[in-house]
N, CA, C, O and the ligand as a Tripos MOL2 file, in Angstrom:
@<TRIPOS>MOLECULE
protein
  321   319    81     0     0
PROTEIN
NO_CHARGES

@<TRIPOS>ATOM
      1 N         101.9650  121.1710  118.2550 N.3       1 MET1
      2 CA        102.5880  120.0580  118.8560 C.3       1 MET1
      3 C         102.1230  118.9240  117.9300 C.2       1 MET1
      4 O         100.9800  118.8100  117.4880 O.2       1 MET1
      5 N         103.2500  118.0230  117.6730 N.am      2 SER2
      6 CA        102.8570  116.8540  116.8770 C.3       2 SER2
      7 C         103.0090  115.6780  117.5930 C.2       2 SER2
      8 O         103.5000  115.6870  118.7220 O.2       2 SER2
      9 N         102.5880  114.5420  116.9760 N.am      3 GLY3
     10 CA        102.5590  113.2510  117.7670 C.3       3 GLY3
     11 C         101.1410  112.6180  117.7270 C.2       3 GLY3
     12 O         100.1720  113.1900  117.2270 O.2       3 GLY3
     13 N         101.1060  111.4560  118.2650 N.am      4 PRO4
     14 CA         99.8410  110.7650  118.1780 C.3       4 PRO4
     15 C          98.6890  111.3120  119.0910 C.2       4 PRO4
     16 O          98.9140  111.6410  120.2560 O.2       4 PRO4
     17 N          97.5740  111.3880  118.5790 N.am      5 LYS5
     18 CA         96.3820  111.9490  119.3860 C.3       5 LYS5
     19 C          95.9620  111.0290  120.4530 C.2       5 LYS5
     20 O          95.5940  111.4220  121.5610 O.2       5 LYS5
     21 N          96.0300  109.6760  120.0620 N.am      6 ALA6
     22 CA         95.6460  108.6340  121.1120 C.3       6 ALA6
     23 C          96.4680  107.2890  120.7000 C.2       6 ALA6
     24 O          96.6950  106.9080  119.5510 O.2       6 ALA6
     25 N          96.8350  106.7020  121.8450 N.am      7 ILE7
     26 CA         97.5170  105.4480  121.6610 C.3       7 ILE7
     27 C          96.3860  104.3700  122.1040 C.2       7 ILE7
     28 O          95.9170  104.2560  123.2370 O.2       7 ILE7
     29 N          96.0470  103.5900  120.9330 N.am      8 ILE8
     30 CA         94.9790  102.6610  121.1330 C.3       8 ILE8
     31 C          95.4490  101.4070  122.0170 C.2       8 ILE8
     32 O          94.8610  101.0860  123.0490 O.2       8 ILE8
     33 N          96.5780  100.7250  121.5060 N.am      9 ARG9
     34 CA         96.9640   99.4960  122.1250 C.3       9 ARG9
     35 C          98.2500   99.0710  121.5640 C.2       9 ARG9
     36 O          98.4520   99.2230  120.3590 O.2       9 ARG9
     37 N          99.1010   98.5750  122.2950 N.am     10 SER10
     38 CA        100.3920   98.0070  121.7350 C.3      10 SER10
     39 C         100.2480   96.4460  121.8090 C.2      10 SER10
     40 O          99.9840   95.7950  122.8200 O.2      10 SER10
     41 N         100.4920   95.9360  120.4370 N.am     11 GLU11
     42 CA        100.2630   94.4970  120.4410 C.3      11 GLU11
     43 C         101.5740   93.8570  119.7180 C.2      11 GLU11
     44 O         102.1940   94.4980  118.8690 O.2      11 GLU11
     45 N         101.9090   92.6780  120.0800 N.am     12 THR12
     46 CA        102.9460   91.9510  119.3540 C.3      12 THR12
     47 C         102.3920   90.8820  118.3620 C.2      12 THR12
     48 O         101.5900   90.0230  118.7280 O.2      12 THR12
     49 N         102.8480   90.9780  117.1300 N.am     13 TRP13
     50 CA        102.4260   90.2040  116.1910 C.3      13 TRP13
     51 C         103.4670   89.2020  115.8590 C.2      13 TRP13
     52 O         104.6470   89.4900  116.0620 O.2      13 TRP13
     53 N         103.1400   88.0720  115.3760 N.am     14 THR14
     54 CA        104.1600   86.9410  114.9220 C.3      14 THR14
     55 C         103.7270   86.6840  113.4530 C.2      14 THR14
     56 O         102.5750   86.8040  113.0360 O.2      14 THR14
     57 N         104.8650   86.2960  112.6910 N.am     15 ILE15
     58 CA        104.7070   85.9140  111.2710 C.3      15 ILE15
     59 C         105.4110   84.4930  111.0570 C.2      15 ILE15
     60 O         106.5250   84.2190  111.5020 O.2      15 ILE15
     61 N         104.7060   83.7390  110.4080 N.am     16 THR16
     62 CA        105.0710   82.3730  110.1090 C.3      16 THR16
     63 C         104.6820   81.9010  108.6590 C.2      16 THR16
     64 O         103.7570   82.4710  108.0820 O.2      16 THR16
     65 N         105.3440   80.9080  108.0790 N.am     17 PRO17
     66 CA        104.8930   80.2860  106.8830 C.3      17 PRO17
     67 C         103.4880   79.7960  106.9420 C.2      17 PRO17
     68 O         103.1240   79.1300  107.9110 O.2      17 PRO17
     69 N         102.6390   80.0970  105.9220 N.am     18 ASP18
     70 CA        101.1540   79.7830  106.0710 C.3      18 ASP18
     71 C         101.0570   78.4560  105.5490 C.2      18 ASP18
     72 O         101.2020   78.2550  104.3440 O.2      18 ASP18
     73 N         100.7750   77.3480  106.5240 N.am     19 ARG19
     74 CA        100.4770   75.9220  106.3650 C.3      19 ARG19
     75 C          99.0750   75.5990  106.3530 C.2      19 ARG19
     76 O          98.6760   74.4670  106.0780 O.2      19 ARG19
     77 N          98.2080   76.6950  106.6860 N.am     20 GLU20
     78 CA         96.7710   76.3820  106.7250 C.3      20 GLU20
     79 C          96.2300   75.7380  105.6240 C.2      20 GLU20
     80 O          96.8620   75.8360  104.5720 O.2      20 GLU20
     81 N          95.0490   75.0080  105.6340 N.am     21 PRO21
     82 CA         94.4480   74.2850  104.4690 C.3      21 PRO21
     83 C          94.0720   75.2430  103.3430 C.2      21 PRO21
     84 O          94.1030   74.8370  102.1810 O.2      21 PRO21
     85 N          93.7270   76.4620  103.6240 N.am     22 ASP22
     86 CA         93.3570   77.3530  102.6390 C.3      22 ASP22
     87 C          94.4960   78.4270  102.1290 C.2      22 ASP22
     88 O          94.2660   79.4810  101.5350 O.2      22 ASP22
     89 N          95.7000   77.9340  102.4820 N.am     23 ALA23
     90 CA         96.8410   78.8480  102.2070 C.3      23 ALA23
     91 C          97.1110   78.8020  100.7190 C.2      23 ALA23
     92 O          96.8890   77.7750  100.0770 O.2      23 ALA23
     93 N          97.5620   79.8440  100.1930 N.am     24 LYS24
     94 CA         98.0710   79.6500   98.6640 C.3      24 LYS24
     95 C          99.2510   78.7480   98.5690 C.2      24 LYS24
     96 O         100.0740   78.7220   99.4840 O.2      24 LYS24
     97 N          99.3740   78.0040   97.5050 N.am     25 PRO25
     98 CA        100.4400   77.0370   97.2450 C.3      25 PRO25
     99 C         101.7120   77.6980   97.3340 C.2      25 PRO25
    100 O         101.7950   78.8960   97.0640 O.2      25 PRO25
    101 N         102.8480   76.9320   97.7370 N.am     26 LEU26
    102 CA        104.1390   77.5630   97.4950 C.3      26 LEU26
    103 C         104.4480   77.1400   96.0130 C.2      26 LEU26
    104 O         104.2000   75.9880   95.6560 O.2      26 LEU26
    105 N         104.9740   78.0400   95.1670 N.am     27 THR27
    106 CA        105.3260   77.7920   93.8980 C.3      27 THR27
    107 C         106.7680   78.1610   93.5360 C.2      27 THR27
    108 O         107.4200   79.0120   94.1400 O.2      27 THR27
    109 N         107.2240   77.4150   92.4520 N.am     28 HIS28
    110 CA        108.5110   77.8410   91.9200 C.3      28 HIS28
    111 C         108.4040   78.2180   90.5230 C.2      28 HIS28
    112 O         107.4510   77.7990   89.8670 O.2      28 HIS28
    113 N         109.3450   79.0190   89.9660 N.am     29 LYS29
    114 CA        109.4520   79.3350   88.4790 C.3      29 LYS29
    115 C         110.8740   79.8240   88.3060 C.2      29 LYS29
    116 O         111.5770   80.2730   89.2110 O.2      29 LYS29
    117 N         111.2260   79.6760   86.9820 N.am     30 MET30
    118 CA        112.6030   80.0760   86.6190 C.3      30 MET30
    119 C         112.4910   81.3730   85.7320 C.2      30 MET30
    120 O         111.5430   81.4460   84.9510 O.2      30 MET30
    121 N         113.3620   82.3530   85.8040 N.am     31 ARG31
    122 CA        113.4410   83.3140   84.9040 C.3      31 ARG31
    123 C         114.9930   83.4830   84.3500 C.2      31 ARG31
    124 O         115.9970   83.4890   85.0630 O.2      31 ARG31
    125 N         114.9540   83.6090   82.9990 N.am     32 CYS32
    126 CA        116.3070   83.6150   82.3010 C.3      32 CYS32
    127 C         116.8280   85.0350   82.6000 C.2      32 CYS32
    128 O         116.2100   86.0440   82.2610 O.2      32 CYS32
    129 N         118.0030   85.0480   83.2560 N.am     33 ASP33
    130 CA        118.6810   86.3160   83.4400 C.3      33 ASP33
    131 C         119.1560   87.0750   82.2380 C.2      33 ASP33
    132 O         119.4850   88.2580   82.3220 O.2      33 ASP33
    133 N         119.1900   86.3940   81.1200 N.am     34 VAL34
    134 CA        119.6640   87.0040   79.8570 C.3      34 VAL34
    135 C         118.5630   87.8090   79.2300 C.2      34 VAL34
    136 O         118.7390   88.9930   78.9430 O.2      34 VAL34
    137 N         117.3770   87.1540   79.0020 N.am     35 CYS35
    138 CA        116.3400   87.7230   78.1430 C.3      35 CYS35
    139 C         115.0640   87.8890   79.0190 C.2      35 CYS35
    140 O         114.0820   88.3920   78.4740 O.2      35 CYS35
    141 N         114.9910   87.5440   80.2140 N.am     36 GLY36
    142 CA        113.8410   87.7800   81.0730 C.3      36 GLY36
    143 C         112.6980   86.8090   80.8470 C.2      36 GLY36
    144 O         111.7140   86.8530   81.5860 O.2      36 GLY36
    145 N         112.7920   85.9150   79.8320 N.am     37 ASP37
    146 CA        111.7890   84.8820   79.6890 C.3      37 ASP37
    147 C         111.4590   84.2110   80.9950 C.2      37 ASP37
    148 O         112.3300   84.2200   81.8650 O.2      37 ASP37
    149 N         110.3120   83.6340   81.2330 N.am     38 GLU38
    150 CA        109.9650   82.9260   82.4720 C.3      38 GLU38
    151 C         109.2270   81.5040   82.2130 C.2      38 GLU38
    152 O         108.4080   81.3300   81.3110 O.2      38 GLU38
    153 N         109.5760   80.6660   82.9970 N.am     39 SER39
    154 CA        108.8260   79.3040   83.0570 C.3      39 SER39
    155 C         107.4330   79.6040   83.5300 C.2      39 SER39
    156 O         107.1280   80.7560   83.8380 O.2      39 SER39
    157 N         106.6360   78.6830   83.5960 N.am     40 GLY40
    158 CA        105.3340   78.7070   84.3360 C.3      40 GLY40
    159 C         105.5700   78.4890   85.7530 C.2      40 GLY40
    160 O         106.6570   78.0830   86.1650 O.2      40 GLY40
    161 N         104.5410   78.7570   86.5420 N.am     41 GLU41
    162 CA        104.6860   78.5440   88.0620 C.3      41 GLU41
    163 C         104.3740   77.0710   88.2920 C.2      41 GLU41
    164 O         103.4940   76.5580   87.6010 O.2      41 GLU41
    165 N         104.9640   76.4110   89.1230 N.am     42 ASP42
    166 CA        104.6030   75.1790   89.3670 C.3      42 ASP42
    167 C         104.8910   74.7670   90.9590 C.2      42 ASP42
    168 O         105.7500   75.3960   91.5760 O.2      42 ASP42
    169 N         104.2070   73.7770   91.5520 N.am     43 GLY43
    170 CA        104.2390   73.5010   92.9170 C.3      43 GLY43
    171 C         105.5010   72.6190   93.1560 C.2      43 GLY43
    172 O         105.9020   72.3780   94.2940 O.2      43 GLY43
    173 N         106.0950   72.1590   92.0590 N.am     44 SER44
    174 CA        107.4790   71.4280   92.0700 C.3      44 SER44
    175 C         108.4130   72.1670   91.3880 C.2      44 SER44
    176 O         108.1110   72.9180   90.4600 O.2      44 SER44
    177 N         109.6710   71.9790   91.8450 N.am     45 TRP45
    178 CA        110.8530   72.6270   91.0910 C.3      45 TRP45
    179 C         111.3510   71.9760   89.9160 C.2      45 TRP45
    180 O         112.2430   72.4650   89.2220 O.2      45 TRP45
    181 N         110.7850   70.8720   89.6780 N.am     46 GLU46
    182 CA        111.3390   69.9660   88.5570 C.3      46 GLU46
    183 C         110.8650   70.7600   87.0920 C.2      46 GLU46
    184 O         111.6870   71.0120   86.2110 O.2      46 GLU46
    185 N         109.5370   71.0770   86.9940 N.am     47 PRO47
    186 CA        109.0060   71.6170   85.5280 C.3      47 PRO47
    187 C         109.9100   72.9750   85.2940 C.2      47 PRO47
    188 O         110.4490   73.2290   84.2170 O.2      47 PRO47
    189 N         109.9860   73.7040   86.3160 N.am     48 PRO48
    190 CA        110.7430   74.9990   85.8930 C.3      48 PRO48
    191 C         112.2210   74.6650   85.5770 C.2      48 PRO48
    192 O         112.7990   75.3630   84.7440 O.2      48 PRO48
    193 N         112.8770   73.6400   86.1860 N.am     49 GLN49
    194 CA        114.2410   73.4290   85.8370 C.3      49 GLN49
    195 C         114.3000   72.8260   84.5460 C.2      49 GLN49
    196 O         115.2580   73.0790   83.8150 O.2      49 GLN49
    197 N         113.2800   71.9670   84.1370 N.am     50 SER50
    198 CA        113.3160   71.3060   82.7720 C.3      50 SER50
    199 C         113.0750   72.3820   81.9500 C.2      50 SER50
    200 O         113.6410   72.3320   80.8580 O.2      50 SER50
    201 N         112.3080   73.4520   82.2050 N.am     51 TRP51
    202 CA        112.1170   74.6500   81.1990 C.3      51 TRP51
    203 C         113.4200   75.2680   81.0360 C.2      51 TRP51
    204 O         113.7500   75.5720   79.8900 O.2      51 TRP51
    205 N         114.2270   75.5080   82.0150 N.am     52 ALA52
    206 CA        115.5680   76.2040   81.9890 C.3      52 ALA52
    207 C         116.4540   75.4060   80.9850 C.2      52 ALA52
    208 O         117.0640   76.0080   80.1020 O.2      52 ALA52
    209 N         116.5220   74.1300   81.1110 N.am     53 LEU53
    210 CA        117.3510   73.1910   80.2700 C.3      53 LEU53
    211 C         116.9390   73.5100   78.8580 C.2      53 LEU53
    212 O         117.7700   73.8270   78.0080 O.2      53 LEU53
    213 N         115.4710   73.4110   78.5800 N.am     54 SER54
    214 CA        114.9830   73.5130   77.0700 C.3      54 SER54
    215 C         115.3590   74.8940   76.7170 C.2      54 SER54
    216 O         115.8600   75.0500   75.6030 O.2      54 SER54
    217 N         115.2040   75.9190   77.4750 N.am     55 HIS55
    218 CA        115.3970   77.3160   77.0550 C.3      55 HIS55
    219 C         117.0080   77.4610   76.7150 C.2      55 HIS55
    220 O         117.3880   78.1740   75.7860 O.2      55 HIS55
    221 N         117.8270   76.7920   77.4710 N.am     56 SER56
    222 CA        119.3140   76.9850   77.0190 C.3      56 SER56
    223 C         119.3960   76.1590   75.7300 C.2      56 SER56
    224 O         120.2630   76.4960   74.9220 O.2      56 SER56
    225 N         118.6310   75.1590   75.4460 N.am     57 GLY57
    226 CA        118.8660   74.2460   74.2720 C.3      57 GLY57
    227 C         118.4220   75.0430   73.1000 C.2      57 GLY57
    228 O         118.9470   74.8260   72.0080 O.2      57 GLY57
    229 N         117.4050   76.0400   73.2450 N.am     58 ARG58
    230 CA        116.9310   76.8510   72.2610 C.3      58 ARG58
    231 C         117.7540   77.8970   72.0720 C.2      58 ARG58
    232 O         117.9330   78.3110   70.9260 O.2      58 ARG58
    233 N         118.4040   78.5090   73.1950 N.am     59 ASN59
    234 CA        119.1500   79.7520   73.1540 C.3      59 ASN59
    235 C         120.5060   79.4550   73.7980 C.2      59 ASN59
    236 O         120.6680   79.6910   74.9960 O.2      59 ASN59
    237 N         121.4940   78.9400   73.0360 N.am     60 PRO60
    238 CA        122.6540   78.3670   73.6000 C.3      60 PRO60
    239 C         123.5410   79.4350   74.3460 C.2      60 PRO60
    240 O         124.4530   79.0340   75.0690 O.2      60 PRO60
    241 N         123.3030   80.7740   74.1940 N.am     61 SER61
    242 CA        124.1000   81.7290   74.9950 C.3      61 SER61
    243 C         123.4070   82.0430   76.2610 C.2      61 SER61
    244 O         123.9360   82.8810   76.9920 O.2      61 SER61
    245 N         122.3010   81.4930   76.6230 N.am     62 HIS62
    246 CA        121.5620   81.8170   77.8700 C.3      62 HIS62
    247 C         121.8230   80.7270   78.9600 C.2      62 HIS62
    248 O         121.2410   79.6420   78.9690 O.2      62 HIS62
    249 N         122.7160   81.1050   79.8390 N.am     63 HIS63
    250 CA        123.2010   80.1790   80.8480 C.3      63 HIS63
    251 C         122.8090   80.4970   82.2720 C.2      63 HIS63
    252 O         123.0240   79.6740   83.1630 O.2      63 HIS63
    253 N         122.2160   81.7120   82.5250 N.am     64 SER64
    254 CA        121.9820   82.1280   83.9730 C.3      64 SER64
    255 C         120.5410   82.2460   84.2460 C.2      64 SER64
    256 O         119.8410   82.7850   83.3890 O.2      64 SER64
    257 N         120.0450   81.8390   85.2630 N.am     65 TYR65
    258 CA        118.6510   81.8570   85.6190 C.3      65 TYR65
    259 C         118.4840   82.1690   87.1380 C.2      65 TYR65
    260 O         119.3830   81.9980   87.9620 O.2      65 TYR65
    261 N         117.3080   82.6170   87.4060 N.am     66 SER66
    262 CA        116.9880   82.9120   88.8180 C.3      66 SER66
    263 C         115.6950   82.0960   89.1000 C.2      66 SER66
    264 O         114.6840   82.0390   88.3990 O.2      66 SER66
    265 N         115.9270   81.5380   90.1710 N.am     67 GLU67
    266 CA        114.4670   80.7380   90.7590 C.3      67 GLU67
    267 C         113.7200   81.7250   91.5270 C.2      67 GLU67
    268 O         114.2810   82.4580   92.3410 O.2      67 GLU67
    269 N         112.4390   81.7640   91.2840 N.am     68 ILE68
    270 CA        111.6010   82.6950   91.9190 C.3      68 ILE68
    271 C         110.5440   81.7940   92.6080 C.2      68 ILE68
    272 O         109.7120   81.1110   92.0110 O.2      68 ILE68
    273 N         110.7050   81.8960   94.0140 N.am     69 ILE69
    274 CA        109.8470   81.1000   94.9770 C.3      69 ILE69
    275 C         108.7390   81.9350   95.6430 C.2      69 ILE69
    276 O         108.9950   82.9490   96.2940 O.2      69 ILE69
    277 N         107.5770   81.4910   95.4620 N.am     70 THR70
    278 CA        106.5530   82.2970   96.1050 C.3      70 THR70
    279 C         106.0020   81.4750   97.3630 C.2      70 THR70
    280 O         105.3930   80.4210   97.1780 O.2      70 THR70
    281 N         106.2090   81.9350   98.5290 N.am     71 ARG71
    282 CA        105.8010   81.2630   99.6410 C.3      71 ARG71
    283 C         104.8780   81.9940  100.5910 C.2      71 ARG71
    284 O         105.2250   83.0320  101.1550 O.2      71 ARG71
    285 N         103.7350   81.4480  100.7490 N.am     72 PRO72
    286 CA        102.7060   82.1590  101.5610 C.3      72 PRO72
    287 C         103.1350   82.2440  103.0080 C.2      72 PRO72
    288 O         103.7050   81.3230  103.5930 O.2      72 PRO72
    289 N         102.8360   83.3700  103.5290 N.am     73 TRP73
    290 CA        103.0680   83.6960  104.9930 C.3      73 TRP73
    291 C         101.7960   84.1870  105.5710 C.2      73 TRP73
    292 O         100.9100   84.5830  104.8140 O.2      73 TRP73
    293 N         101.6290   84.1900  106.9390 N.am     74 ARG74
    294 CA        100.5710   84.7230  107.5950 C.3      74 ARG74
    295 C         101.0570   85.2520  108.9440 C.2      74 ARG74
    296 O         101.9990   84.7890  109.5890 O.2      74 ARG74
    297 N         100.2520   86.3270  109.2910 N.am     75 THR75
    298 CA        100.6150   86.8930  110.6260 C.3      75 THR75
    299 C          99.5460   86.6170  111.6350 C.2      75 THR75
    300 O          98.4000   86.3670  111.2620 O.2      75 THR75
    301 N          99.8800   86.6530  112.9150 N.am     76 PHE76
    302 CA         98.9170   86.3660  113.9860 C.3      76 PHE76
    303 C          99.2440   86.9880  115.2020 C.2      76 PHE76
    304 O         100.3530   87.4890  115.3890 O.2      76 PHE76
    305 N          98.3370   86.9880  116.0500 N.am     77 MET77
    306 CA         98.5160   87.5910  117.3310 C.3      77 MET77
    307 C          98.4260   86.4810  118.3460 C.2      77 MET77
    308 O          97.3510   85.9890  118.6890 O.2      77 MET77
    309 N          99.7050   86.0730  118.8530 N.am     78 PRO78
    310 CA         99.5460   84.8370  119.8290 C.3      78 PRO78
    311 C          98.7550   85.1180  121.0260 C.2      78 PRO78
    312 O          98.8550   86.2090  121.5870 O.2      78 PRO78
    313 N          97.9610   84.1840  121.4580 N.am     79 THR79
    314 CA         97.1620   84.3180  122.5540 C.3      79 THR79
    315 C          98.0900   84.1330  123.9040 C.2      79 THR79
    316 O          98.9380   83.2490  124.0220 O.2      79 THR79
    317 N          97.8240   84.9780  124.7530 N.am     80 PRO80
    318 CA         98.7100   84.8950  125.9420 C.3      80 PRO80
    319 C          98.5160   83.6670  126.7390 C.2      80 PRO80
    320 O          99.1890   83.4760  127.7520 O.2      80 PRO80
    321 ZN        116.8140   83.4960   77.7500 Zn       81 ZN81
@<TRIPOS>BOND
     1     1     2 1
     2     2     3 1
     3     3     4 2
     4     3     5 am
     5     5     6 1
     6     6     7 1
     7     7     8 2
     8     7     9 am
     9     9    10 1
    10    10    11 1
    11    11    12 2
    12    11    13 am
    13    13    14 1
    14    14    15 1
    15    15    16 2
    16    15    17 am
    17    17    18 1
    18    18    19 1
    19    19    20 2
    20    19    21 am
    21    21    22 1
    22    22    23 1
    23    23    24 2
    24    23    25 am
    25    25    26 1
    26    26    27 1
    27    27    28 2
    28    27    29 am
    29    29    30 1
    30    30    31 1
    31    31    32 2
    32    31    33 am
    33    33    34 1
    34    34    35 1
    35    35    36 2
    36    35    37 am
    37    37    38 1
    38    38    39 1
    39    39    40 2
    40    39    41 am
    41    41    42 1
    42    42    43 1
    43    43    44 2
    44    43    45 am
    45    45    46 1
    46    46    47 1
    47    47    48 2
    48    47    49 am
    49    49    50 1
    50    50    51 1
    51    51    52 2
    52    51    53 am
    53    53    54 1
    54    54    55 1
    55    55    56 2
    56    55    57 am
    57    57    58 1
    58    58    59 1
    59    59    60 2
    60    59    61 am
    61    61    62 1
    62    62    63 1
    63    63    64 2
    64    63    65 am
    65    65    66 1
    66    66    67 1
    67    67    68 2
    68    67    69 am
    69    69    70 1
    70    70    71 1
    71    71    72 2
    72    71    73 am
    73    73    74 1
    74    74    75 1
    75    75    76 2
    76    75    77 am
    77    77    78 1
    78    78    79 1
    79    79    80 2
    80    79    81 am
    81    81    82 1
    82    82    83 1
    83    83    84 2
    84    83    85 am
    85    85    86 1
    86    86    87 1
    87    87    88 2
    88    87    89 am
    89    89    90 1
    90    90    91 1
    91    91    92 2
    92    91    93 am
    93    93    94 1
    94    94    95 1
    95    95    96 2
    96    95    97 am
    97    97    98 1
    98    98    99 1
    99    99   100 2
   100    99   101 am
   101   101   102 1
   102   102   103 1
   103   103   104 2
   104   103   105 am
   105   105   106 1
   106   106   107 1
   107   107   108 2
   108   107   109 am
   109   109   110 1
   110   110   111 1
   111   111   112 2
   112   111   113 am
   113   113   114 1
   114   114   115 1
   115   115   116 2
   116   115   117 am
   117   117   118 1
   118   118   119 1
   119   119   120 2
   120   119   121 am
   121   121   122 1
   122   122   123 1
   123   123   124 2
   124   123   125 am
   125   125   126 1
   126   126   127 1
   127   127   128 2
   128   127   129 am
   129   129   130 1
   130   130   131 1
   131   131   132 2
   132   131   133 am
   133   133   134 1
   134   134   135 1
   135   135   136 2
   136   135   137 am
   137   137   138 1
   138   138   139 1
   139   139   140 2
   140   139   141 am
   141   141   142 1
   142   142   143 1
   143   143   144 2
   144   143   145 am
   145   145   146 1
   146   146   147 1
   147   147   148 2
   148   147   149 am
   149   149   150 1
   150   150   151 1
   151   151   152 2
   152   151   153 am
   153   153   154 1
   154   154   155 1
   155   155   156 2
   156   155   157 am
   157   157   158 1
   158   158   159 1
   159   159   160 2
   160   159   161 am
   161   161   162 1
   162   162   163 1
   163   163   164 2
   164   163   165 am
   165   165   166 1
   166   166   167 1
   167   167   168 2
   168   167   169 am
   169   169   170 1
   170   170   171 1
   171   171   172 2
   172   171   173 am
   173   173   174 1
   174   174   175 1
   175   175   176 2
   176   175   177 am
   177   177   178 1
   178   178   179 1
   179   179   180 2
   180   179   181 am
   181   181   182 1
   182   182   183 1
   183   183   184 2
   184   183   185 am
   185   185   186 1
   186   186   187 1
   187   187   188 2
   188   187   189 am
   189   189   190 1
   190   190   191 1
   191   191   192 2
   192   191   193 am
   193   193   194 1
   194   194   195 1
   195   195   196 2
   196   195   197 am
   197   197   198 1
   198   198   199 1
   199   199   200 2
   200   199   201 am
   201   201   202 1
   202   202   203 1
   203   203   204 2
   204   203   205 am
   205   205   206 1
   206   206   207 1
   207   207   208 2
   208   207   209 am
   209   209   210 1
   210   210   211 1
   211   211   212 2
   212   211   213 am
   213   213   214 1
   214   214   215 1
   215   215   216 2
   216   215   217 am
   217   217   218 1
   218   218   219 1
   219   219   220 2
   220   219   221 am
   221   221   222 1
   222   222   223 1
   223   223   224 2
   224   223   225 am
   225   225   226 1
   226   226   227 1
   227   227   228 2
   228   227   229 am
   229   229   230 1
   230   230   231 1
   231   231   232 2
   232   231   233 am
   233   233   234 1
   234   234   235 1
   235   235   236 2
   236   235   237 am
   237   237   238 1
   238   238   239 1
   239   239   240 2
   240   239   241 am
   241   241   242 1
   242   242   243 1
   243   243   244 2
   244   243   245 am
   245   245   246 1
   246   246   247 1
   247   247   248 2
   248   247   249 am
   249   249   250 1
   250   250   251 1
   251   251   252 2
   252   251   253 am
   253   253   254 1
   254   254   255 1
   255   255   256 2
   256   255   257 am
   257   257   258 1
   258   258   259 1
   259   259   260 2
   260   259   261 am
   261   261   262 1
   262   262   263 1
   263   263   264 2
   264   263   265 am
   265   265   266 1
   266   266   267 1
   267   267   268 2
   268   267   269 am
   269   269   270 1
   270   270   271 1
   271   271   272 2
   272   271   273 am
   273   273   274 1
   274   274   275 1
   275   275   276 2
   276   275   277 am
   277   277   278 1
   278   278   279 1
   279   279   280 2
   280   279   281 am
   281   281   282 1
   282   282   283 1
   283   283   284 2
   284   283   285 am
   285   285   286 1
   286   286   287 1
   287   287   288 2
   288   287   289 am
   289   289   290 1
   290   290   291 1
   291   291   292 2
   292   291   293 am
   293   293   294 1
   294   294   295 1
   295   295   296 2
   296   295   297 am
   297   297   298 1
   298   298   299 1
   299   299   300 2
   300   299   301 am
   301   301   302 1
   302   302   303 1
   303   303   304 2
   304   303   305 am
   305   305   306 1
   306   306   307 1
   307   307   308 2
   308   307   309 am
   309   309   310 1
   310   310   311 1
   311   311   312 2
   312   311   313 am
   313   313   314 1
   314   314   315 1
   315   315   316 2
   316   315   317 am
   317   317   318 1
   318   318   319 1
   319   319   320 2
@<TRIPOS>SUBSTRUCTURE
     1 MET1         2 RESIDUE 1 A MET
     2 SER2         6 RESIDUE 1 A SER
     3 GLY3        10 RESIDUE 1 A GLY
     4 PRO4        14 RESIDUE 1 A PRO
     5 LYS5        18 RESIDUE 1 A LYS
     6 ALA6        22 RESIDUE 1 A ALA
     7 ILE7        26 RESIDUE 1 A ILE
     8 ILE8        30 RESIDUE 1 A ILE
     9 ARG9        34 RESIDUE 1 A ARG
    10 SER10       38 RESIDUE 1 A SER
    11 GLU11       42 RESIDUE 1 A GLU
    12 THR12       46 RESIDUE 1 A THR
    13 TRP13       50 RESIDUE 1 A TRP
    14 THR14       54 RESIDUE 1 A THR
    15 ILE15       58 RESIDUE 1 A ILE
    16 THR16       62 RESIDUE 1 A THR
    17 PRO17       66 RESIDUE 1 A PRO
    18 ASP18       70 RESIDUE 1 A ASP
    19 ARG19       74 RESIDUE 1 A ARG
    20 GLU20       78 RESIDUE 1 A GLU
    21 PRO21       82 RESIDUE 1 A PRO
    22 ASP22       86 RESIDUE 1 A ASP
    23 ALA23       90 RESIDUE 1 A ALA
    24 LYS24       94 RESIDUE 1 A LYS
    25 PRO25       98 RESIDUE 1 A PRO
    26 LEU26      102 RESIDUE 1 A LEU
    27 THR27      106 RESIDUE 1 A THR
    28 HIS28      110 RESIDUE 1 A HIS
    29 LYS29      114 RESIDUE 1 A LYS
    30 MET30      118 RESIDUE 1 A MET
    31 ARG31      122 RESIDUE 1 A ARG
    32 CYS32      126 RESIDUE 1 A CYS
    33 ASP33      130 RESIDUE 1 A ASP
    34 VAL34      134 RESIDUE 1 A VAL
    35 CYS35      138 RESIDUE 1 A CYS
    36 GLY36      142 RESIDUE 1 A GLY
    37 ASP37      146 RESIDUE 1 A ASP
    38 GLU38      150 RESIDUE 1 A GLU
    39 SER39      154 RESIDUE 1 A SER
    40 GLY40      158 RESIDUE 1 A GLY
    41 GLU41      162 RESIDUE 1 A GLU
    42 ASP42      166 RESIDUE 1 A ASP
    43 GLY43      170 RESIDUE 1 A GLY
    44 SER44      174 RESIDUE 1 A SER
    45 TRP45      178 RESIDUE 1 A TRP
    46 GLU46      182 RESIDUE 1 A GLU
    47 PRO47      186 RESIDUE 1 A PRO
    48 PRO48      190 RESIDUE 1 A PRO
    49 GLN49      194 RESIDUE 1 A GLN
    50 SER50      198 RESIDUE 1 A SER
    51 TRP51      202 RESIDUE 1 A TRP
    52 ALA52      206 RESIDUE 1 A ALA
    53 LEU53      210 RESIDUE 1 A LEU
    54 SER54      214 RESIDUE 1 A SER
    55 HIS55      218 RESIDUE 1 A HIS
    56 SER56      222 RESIDUE 1 A SER
    57 GLY57      226 RESIDUE 1 A GLY
    58 ARG58      230 RESIDUE 1 A ARG
    59 ASN59      234 RESIDUE 1 A ASN
    60 PRO60      238 RESIDUE 1 A PRO
    61 SER61      242 RESIDUE 1 A SER
    62 HIS62      246 RESIDUE 1 A HIS
    63 HIS63      250 RESIDUE 1 A HIS
    64 SER64      254 RESIDUE 1 A SER
    65 TYR65      258 RESIDUE 1 A TYR
    66 SER66      262 RESIDUE 1 A SER
    67 GLU67      266 RESIDUE 1 A GLU
    68 ILE68      270 RESIDUE 1 A ILE
    69 ILE69      274 RESIDUE 1 A ILE
    70 THR70      278 RESIDUE 1 A THR
    71 ARG71      282 RESIDUE 1 A ARG
    72 PRO72      286 RESIDUE 1 A PRO
    73 TRP73      290 RESIDUE 1 A TRP
    74 ARG74      294 RESIDUE 1 A ARG
    75 THR75      298 RESIDUE 1 A THR
    76 PHE76      302 RESIDUE 1 A PHE
    77 MET77      306 RESIDUE 1 A MET
    78 PRO78      310 RESIDUE 1 A PRO
    79 THR79      314 RESIDUE 1 A THR
    80 PRO80      318 RESIDUE 1 A PRO
    81 ZN81       321 GROUP 0 **** ****
């Protein structure tokens, strides 16, 4: 017979963007969809966008980019 040997406890967890003081920062970066080259990560979207404009200037056939956003999340068990 298969199945769990013991059920410990059923809990409900919640997930939320992590805005605690020790949370990792939210960062943006751009990746060229043509060659895969990437900007650096930055807390602001402006430097990655400036990088994309410069990248197109150096590579005039590279017009497509993906923005990669890293957003910290955390889970917690709400207190009843
Ligand atoms: Zn490129």
